[in-house]
C-alpha positions as CSV (number, residue, x, y, z in Angstrom):
1,M,-0.8,78.6,-136.6
2,T,-2.2,77.6,-140.0
3,E,-5.9,77.5,-140.6
4,M,-6.5,73.8,-139.9
5,Q,-3.7,73.1,-137.3
6,A,-6.3,73.7,-134.6
7,E,-8.9,71.4,-136.2
8,S,-11.5,70.4,-133.7
9,P,-11.7,66.7,-132.8
10,K,-14.6,64.8,-134.3
11,V,-16.2,64.6,-130.8
12,N,-17.0,68.3,-131.2
13,I,-19.4,67.7,-134.2
14,P,-22.4,66.4,-132.2
15,F,-22.0,69.1,-129.6
16,L,-21.8,71.8,-132.2
17,N,-24.8,70.4,-134.0
18,G,-26.7,70.2,-130.8
19,S,-25.9,73.8,-129.7
20,G,-26.6,75.1,-133.2
21,A,-29.9,73.2,-133.5
22,L,-31.1,74.6,-130.1
23,S,-30.1,78.1,-131.3
24,V,-32.1,77.7,-134.5
25,T,-35.0,76.5,-132.4
26,A,-34.8,79.5,-130.1
27,W,-34.5,82.0,-133.0
28,T,-37.5,80.3,-134.7
29,L,-39.7,80.5,-131.6
30,A,-38.7,84.1,-130.8
31,S,-37.9,85.5,-134.3
32,P,-38.0,89.3,-134.1
33,G,-39.2,89.5,-137.7
34,I,-42.0,87.0,-137.3
35,V,-42.9,86.2,-133.7
36,L,-42.2,89.5,-132.0
37,A,-43.7,91.5,-134.9
38,Y,-46.9,89.4,-134.6
39,F,-46.7,89.8,-130.8
40,A,-46.4,93.6,-131.1
41,L,-49.5,93.9,-133.3
42,A,-51.4,91.5,-131.0
43,L,-50.7,94.0,-128.2
44,E,-51.9,96.8,-130.5
45,L,-48.5,98.5,-130.7
46,P,-48.0,100.8,-133.7
47,M,-47.4,99.2,-137.1
48,F,-44.2,101.2,-137.5
49,L,-42.7,99.7,-134.3
50,A,-43.6,96.2,-135.4
51,G,-42.1,96.8,-138.8
52,A,-39.0,98.4,-137.4
53,L,-38.1,95.6,-135.0
54,V,-35.8,93.9,-137.5
55,S,-34.2,97.2,-138.3
56,I,-33.4,97.9,-134.6
57,R,-31.9,94.5,-134.3
58,V,-29.8,94.7,-137.4
59,G,-28.8,98.3,-136.7
60,A,-27.6,97.3,-133.2
61,S,-25.4,94.7,-134.7
62,M,-23.2,97.6,-136.1
63,V,-22.2,98.3,-132.5
64,T,-20.6,94.9,-132.5
65,D,-19.1,95.3,-135.9
66,I,-17.4,98.6,-135.1
67,F,-16.6,98.4,-131.4
68,L,-16.4,94.7,-130.6
69,S,-15.0,93.0,-133.7
70,N,-11.5,93.7,-132.4
71,I,-12.3,91.8,-129.2
72,A,-13.9,88.9,-131.2
73,A,-10.7,88.6,-133.3
74,R,-8.4,88.6,-130.2
75,V,-10.3,86.3,-127.9
76,S,-8.5,83.0,-127.7
77,K,-11.3,80.8,-126.4
78,K,-14.1,81.6,-128.8
79,K,-16.6,79.2,-127.2
80,N,-16.7,81.3,-124.0
81,V,-18.0,84.3,-125.9
82,I,-20.7,82.1,-127.5
83,V,-21.8,80.8,-124.1
84,Y,-22.1,84.3,-122.5
85,A,-23.8,85.8,-125.5
86,S,-26.4,83.1,-125.6
87,M,-27.2,83.7,-122.0
88,A,-27.6,87.4,-122.7
89,N,-30.0,86.6,-125.6
90,G,-32.1,84.5,-123.2
91,L,-32.1,87.2,-120.6
92,A,-33.2,89.8,-123.1
93,F,-36.2,87.7,-124.3
94,L,-37.1,86.9,-120.7
95,L,-37.4,90.6,-120.0
96,V,-39.8,90.9,-122.9
97,V,-41.9,88.1,-121.4
98,V,-42.0,89.7,-117.9
99,A,-42.8,93.1,-119.3
100,A,-45.6,91.8,-121.5
101,A,-47.1,89.8,-118.6
102,Y,-47.0,92.7,-116.0
103,G,-46.3,96.0,-117.8
104,S,-48.3,98.6,-119.5
105,T,-48.2,99.2,-123.2
106,L,-45.6,101.9,-122.8
107,V,-43.4,99.7,-120.7
108,V,-43.7,96.8,-123.2
109,S,-42.8,99.1,-126.1
110,I,-39.7,100.4,-124.2
111,V,-38.5,97.0,-123.0
112,L,-39.1,95.5,-126.5
113,V,-36.9,98.1,-128.2
114,L,-34.2,97.8,-125.6
115,A,-34.3,94.0,-125.7
116,I,-34.1,93.9,-129.5
117,F,-31.1,96.3,-129.3
118,V,-29.3,93.9,-126.9
119,I,-30.2,90.9,-129.0
120,G,-28.7,92.6,-132.1
121,V,-25.4,93.4,-130.3
122,V,-24.8,90.0,-128.8
123,G,-26.3,88.1,-131.7
124,E,-23.8,89.7,-134.1
125,L,-21.0,88.9,-131.7
126,V,-21.9,85.2,-131.8
127,S,-22.1,85.3,-135.6
128,L,-18.5,86.8,-135.9
129,V,-17.0,84.5,-133.3
130,L,-18.7,81.4,-134.6
131,T,-17.7,82.1,-138.2
132,D,-14.1,82.4,-137.2
133,F,-14.3,79.3,-135.0
134,M,-15.9,77.2,-137.7
135,S,-13.5,78.5,-140.4
136,R,-10.4,77.6,-138.4
137,N,-11.6,74.3,-136.8
138,V,-14.0,72.6,-139.2
139,Y,-13.1,71.5,-142.7
140,S,-14.9,73.2,-145.5
141,S,-16.5,69.9,-146.6
142,V,-18.0,69.5,-143.1
143,R,-19.4,73.0,-142.7
144,M,-22.2,72.7,-145.2
145,P,-23.7,69.4,-143.8
146,M,-23.4,70.8,-140.3
147,Y,-25.2,74.1,-141.2
148,Y,-28.1,72.3,-142.8
149,T,-28.2,69.6,-140.1
150,Q,-28.6,72.2,-137.4
151,N,-31.4,74.0,-139.4
152,A,-33.3,70.7,-139.9
153,L,-33.0,69.6,-136.3
154,G,-33.8,73.1,-135.0
155,G,-36.9,73.3,-137.3
156,I,-38.2,70.0,-136.2
157,A,-37.7,70.9,-132.6
158,A,-39.5,74.2,-133.1
159,I,-42.5,72.5,-134.7
160,V,-42.8,70.0,-131.9
161,L,-42.4,72.6,-129.1
162,A,-44.9,75.1,-130.8
163,L,-47.5,72.3,-131.3
164,T,-47.0,71.0,-127.7
165,A,-47.4,74.5,-126.2
166,H,-50.5,75.1,-128.3
167,T,-52.0,71.8,-127.3
168,L,-51.3,72.1,-123.6
169,L,-52.5,75.7,-123.5
170,K,-55.5,75.3,-125.8
171,D,-57.9,76.4,-123.1
172,N,-55.8,79.6,-122.4
173,N,-56.1,82.7,-124.4
174,A,-53.8,83.5,-127.4
175,F,-51.8,86.0,-125.3
176,D,-50.8,83.3,-122.8
177,R,-49.8,80.9,-125.6
178,H,-47.6,83.7,-127.1
179,L,-45.8,84.2,-123.8
180,A,-45.3,80.4,-123.3
181,I,-43.6,80.2,-126.7
182,L,-41.3,83.0,-125.9
183,A,-40.5,81.4,-122.5
184,I,-39.6,78.1,-124.3
185,A,-37.3,80.1,-126.6
186,V,-35.5,81.6,-123.5
187,A,-34.8,78.0,-122.3
188,C,-33.5,77.0,-125.7
189,F,-31.0,79.9,-125.7
190,V,-29.7,79.0,-122.3
191,I,-29.3,75.3,-123.0
192,S,-27.7,76.1,-126.4
193,G,-25.1,78.3,-124.7
194,M,-24.4,75.8,-121.9
195,S,-23.8,73.0,-124.3
196,M,-20.9,74.9,-125.9
197,Y,-19.0,74.2,-122.7
198,A,-18.7,70.6,-123.9
199,V,-16.9,71.7,-127.1
200,R,-13.1,71.4,-127.2
201,D,-11.7,74.8,-128.2
202,P,-7.9,74.6,-129.0
203,G,-7.7,78.4,-128.9
204,T,-6.4,80.8,-131.5
205,T,-4.1,83.7,-131.9
206,P,-5.0,86.6,-134.1
207,A,-3.1,86.9,-137.4
208,A,-0.4,89.6,-137.7
209,D,-2.4,91.6,-140.2
210,D,-5.4,91.7,-137.8
211,K,-3.2,92.8,-134.9
212,N,-1.9,95.8,-136.8
213,V,-5.4,96.9,-137.7
214,L,-7.5,96.0,-134.7
215,H,-5.2,97.3,-131.9
216,T,-5.8,100.9,-133.0
217,A,-7.0,103.0,-130.1
218,N,-9.9,104.5,-132.0
219,P,-12.2,101.7,-133.1
220,I,-13.9,103.9,-135.7
221,R,-10.6,104.8,-137.3
222,A,-9.6,101.1,-137.3
223,F,-12.9,100.2,-138.9
224,I,-12.4,102.8,-141.7
225,T,-8.8,101.7,-142.2
226,S,-9.8,98.1,-142.5
227,A,-12.7,99.0,-144.9
228,R,-10.4,100.9,-147.2
229,Q,-7.9,98.0,-147.3
230,L,-10.6,95.5,-148.1
231,M,-12.3,97.6,-150.8
232,K,-9.0,97.4,-152.8
233,Q,-9.5,93.7,-153.1
234,R,-11.7,92.3,-155.9
235,W,-13.0,89.4,-153.9
236,F,-14.4,91.7,-151.2
237,R,-16.0,94.1,-153.7
238,K,-17.9,91.3,-155.4
239,F,-18.9,89.7,-152.1
240,L,-20.2,93.1,-150.9
241,V,-22.4,93.6,-153.9
242,V,-24.0,90.2,-153.4
243,R,-24.4,90.8,-149.6
244,F,-26.1,94.2,-150.3
245,L,-28.7,92.5,-152.5
246,I,-29.2,89.6,-150.2
247,A,-29.9,92.1,-147.4
248,G,-32.8,93.5,-149.4
249,T,-34.1,90.0,-150.3
250,S,-33.9,89.0,-146.7
251,L,-36.7,91.5,-145.9
252,S,-39.1,89.1,-147.6
253,V,-39.6,87.0,-144.4
254,P,-40.4,89.8,-141.9
255,F,-42.6,91.7,-144.3
256,L,-44.6,88.6,-145.4
257,A,-45.0,87.9,-141.6
258,L,-46.0,91.5,-141.1
259,L,-48.6,91.2,-143.8
260,A,-49.9,88.1,-142.1
261,A,-49.9,89.7,-138.7
262,E,-51.8,92.7,-140.0
263,T,-54.5,90.4,-141.4
264,H,-54.7,87.7,-138.7
265,H,-53.2,89.1,-135.4
266,G,-56.5,88.5,-133.7
267,S,-56.5,84.8,-134.6
268,E,-56.0,82.2,-131.9
269,H,-54.0,80.0,-134.3
270,G,-52.2,82.6,-136.4
271,L,-48.9,82.7,-134.6
272,T,-48.7,79.0,-134.2
273,W,-49.2,78.5,-137.9
274,L,-46.5,81.1,-138.8
275,I,-44.0,79.4,-136.5
276,I,-44.8,76.0,-137.9
277,S,-44.5,77.2,-141.5
278,S,-41.2,78.9,-140.9
279,A,-39.9,75.9,-139.0
280,A,-41.0,73.6,-141.7
281,G,-39.2,75.8,-144.1
282,L,-36.0,75.1,-142.2
283,V,-36.6,71.3,-142.3
284,V,-37.2,71.3,-146.1
285,A,-34.4,73.7,-146.8
286,A,-31.8,71.4,-145.2
287,P,-31.8,68.6,-147.8
288,L,-32.7,70.8,-150.7
289,W,-29.9,73.3,-150.3
290,R,-27.5,70.7,-149.1
291,I,-27.8,69.0,-152.5
292,L,-27.6,72.2,-154.5
293,N,-24.7,73.5,-152.5
294,R,-22.6,70.5,-153.6
295,R,-22.8,72.0,-157.1
296,S,-22.1,75.7,-156.5
297,D,-22.9,78.6,-154.3
298,R,-24.1,80.5,-157.3
299,M,-26.8,78.0,-158.1
300,V,-28.2,78.3,-154.5
301,L,-28.1,82.1,-154.6
302,V,-29.9,82.3,-157.9
303,T,-32.5,79.7,-157.0
304,G,-33.1,81.1,-153.5
305,S,-33.6,84.7,-154.8
306,L,-36.1,83.5,-157.4
307,L,-38.0,81.5,-154.8
308,A,-38.2,84.6,-152.5
309,A,-39.5,86.7,-155.5
310,A,-42.1,84.0,-156.3
311,A,-43.4,83.9,-152.7
312,C,-43.7,87.7,-152.5
313,I,-45.4,88.1,-155.9
314,S,-47.8,85.3,-155.2
315,L,-48.9,86.7,-151.9
316,V,-49.3,90.2,-153.4
317,L,-51.6,88.9,-156.1
318,V,-53.6,86.9,-153.6
319,H,-53.9,89.9,-151.3
320,L,-55.0,92.3,-154.1
321,L,-57.6,89.7,-155.2
322,H,-58.8,89.6,-151.5
323,L,-58.2,85.8,-151.3
324,D,-56.0,85.9,-148.3
325,N,-58.6,85.6,-145.6
326,R,-57.1,82.4,-144.2
327,I,-53.9,82.2,-142.3
328,H,-52.8,79.1,-144.4
329,V,-52.3,81.3,-147.5
330,H,-49.8,83.5,-145.6
331,S,-48.2,80.4,-144.0
332,A,-47.6,78.9,-147.4
333,A,-45.9,82.1,-148.7
334,L,-43.8,82.3,-145.5
335,F,-42.8,78.7,-145.9
336,V,-41.4,79.3,-149.4
337,A,-39.7,82.5,-148.4
338,T,-38.1,80.8,-145.4
339,I,-36.7,78.1,-147.6
340,A,-35.3,80.8,-149.9
341,I,-33.7,82.9,-147.2
342,I,-32.1,79.9,-145.5
343,G,-30.4,79.0,-148.8
344,L,-29.3,82.5,-149.4
345,H,-27.8,83.0,-146.0
346,G,-26.1,79.6,-146.0
347,A,-24.6,80.1,-149.5
348,R,-23.5,83.6,-148.6
349,S,-21.7,82.4,-145.5
350,L,-20.1,79.4,-147.3
351,Y,-19.1,81.6,-150.2
352,F,-17.5,84.0,-147.8
353,M,-15.6,81.3,-146.0
354,N,-14.3,79.9,-149.3
355,V,-13.1,83.2,-150.8
356,A,-12.0,85.2,-147.8
357,P,-8.3,84.9,-146.7
358,P,-8.0,83.4,-143.2
359,D,-6.4,86.5,-141.7
360,Q,-9.2,88.7,-143.0
361,R,-12.3,86.7,-142.0
362,V,-13.3,88.5,-138.8
363,T,-12.7,92.0,-140.1
364,G,-14.1,91.1,-143.6
365,N,-17.2,89.6,-142.1
366,A,-17.7,92.5,-139.7
367,I,-17.1,95.3,-142.2
368,S,-19.2,93.7,-145.0
369,R,-22.1,93.1,-142.6
370,S,-21.9,96.7,-141.1
371,L,-22.0,98.2,-144.6
372,S,-24.9,96.1,-145.6
373,V,-26.6,96.9,-142.4
374,L,-26.6,100.6,-143.3
375,L,-28.5,99.8,-146.4
376,F,-30.7,97.2,-144.7
377,V,-31.8,99.7,-141.9
378,A,-32.5,102.5,-144.3
379,L,-34.5,100.2,-146.6
380,S,-36.4,98.4,-143.8
381,V,-37.3,101.7,-142.0
382,S,-38.5,103.2,-145.2
383,L,-40.7,100.1,-146.0
384,A,-41.9,100.1,-142.4
385,G,-43.0,103.7,-142.9
386,V,-44.8,102.7,-146.1
387,A,-46.5,99.8,-144.2
388,H,-47.6,102.3,-141.5
389,S,-48.9,105.0,-143.8
390,K,-50.2,103.0,-146.7
391,E,-50.1,99.1,-147.0
392,V,-47.6,96.4,-146.3
393,V,-48.3,94.9,-149.7
394,W,-46.4,97.6,-151.5
395,G,-43.3,96.9,-149.5
396,V,-43.6,93.2,-150.3
397,L,-43.8,94.1,-154.0
398,F,-40.6,96.2,-153.8
399,I,-38.8,93.3,-152.1
400,A,-39.9,91.0,-154.9
401,T,-38.2,93.3,-157.4
402,V,-35.0,93.3,-155.3
403,S,-35.0,89.5,-155.2
404,V,-35.1,89.3,-159.0
405,V,-32.1,91.7,-159.2
406,T,-30.3,89.5,-156.6
407,A,-30.7,86.5,-158.8
408,V,-29.4,88.2,-161.9
409,A,-26.4,89.8,-160.0
410,S,-25.5,86.4,-158.4
411,F,-25.5,84.7,-161.8
412,L,-23.2,87.4,-163.3
413,L,-20.8,88.1,-160.5
414,I,-20.1,84.6,-159.1
415,K,-18.1,82.0,-161.0
416,P,-20.1,78.8,-161.9
417,Q,-18.0,76.7,-159.5
418,T,-17.0,78.2,-156.1
419,K,-16.4,75.0,-154.2
420,P,-12.8,73.9,-153.3
421,T,-11.5,70.7,-154.8
422,P,-11.1,67.7,-152.5
423,E,-7.4,68.4,-152.4
424,E,-8.0,72.0,-151.4
425,A,-10.5,71.0,-148.7
426,Q,-7.9,68.8,-147.0
427,E,-5.3,71.6,-146.8
């Protein structure tokens, strides 16, 4: 089967957009790096735990990359995996809601860590399967508009739902409003997964090269073998460098949110403003990056990295001058950083789909992610330690430096034009 022989019918597009938009809404309302970190500090959990939530989630994704990527590559009906994984995400967040409502501080801490671990495992599984499904069944020219449409719709829905919950529960305390937002996210995860049942999945068979690598009895040995094979290829080495740097830049959003939570976690409106600013960033990012992505992936990666650096440096200066006593200042920085990271992640994914050979997409995506995760976890845990022992602001300043390096590396390593020609897009 060639890459596009199993092209999804056009009727799939609205269902994929709907499911993707609901998923974006759910992740915005229950973001581990923003909402759960804020939630943890509001419950007076340790700063190190709040800062390490993203590390736990990303670290857990390596379980999928090493032990489950072979399953992801061999499953014929990819949509079924997405359905069940979305349900598991919803259940994990539901356990957090129940524990926070009825459990002690110790119980909440344990459940939060376990839930984040599960979310990391199943979230990465969805990412691997969806990347392969979209690569095989949706033309390259359609992927970009679909990605940004989902982000825009999901961002708008998150704003509406967050404001509605805040208005309806304005007489309740801040803790009740936090729980309500997480409960809404659970519903969005479930509906997003269920809507995938409406997608027509023609099914796929793993490529011969993937069969030889992934059917090894020892998954760790298979992982190492695949990594060695990929590292011999120039396209993968270049992509890996870019992905490493983007992993560091991506810490801008959770650490800006952590700085805001440290300053305003007692505010009745703090979490709502952070959700709205990150969701608004999704909405603005959609048309902005959609236009720039038509030019080249390199332009988006350079621009996004510089935006992330600007957001971090600006907030550091405001913080050191003691001018950040209002949540709106932090919300503005998070808004800009969210726009930047959406562009970086989108361009990275689209760049990967364009340069990776079809028979190496699942293993290439899994291995590049797992290697970048090692760096990400080490870096984020170290910065969480700095935040716990000293100040979050120094971690933010380090991330700003990494963001500048990301911009320079993207400019030097990626060709000016990475998009396929119209003729190539139709192949």
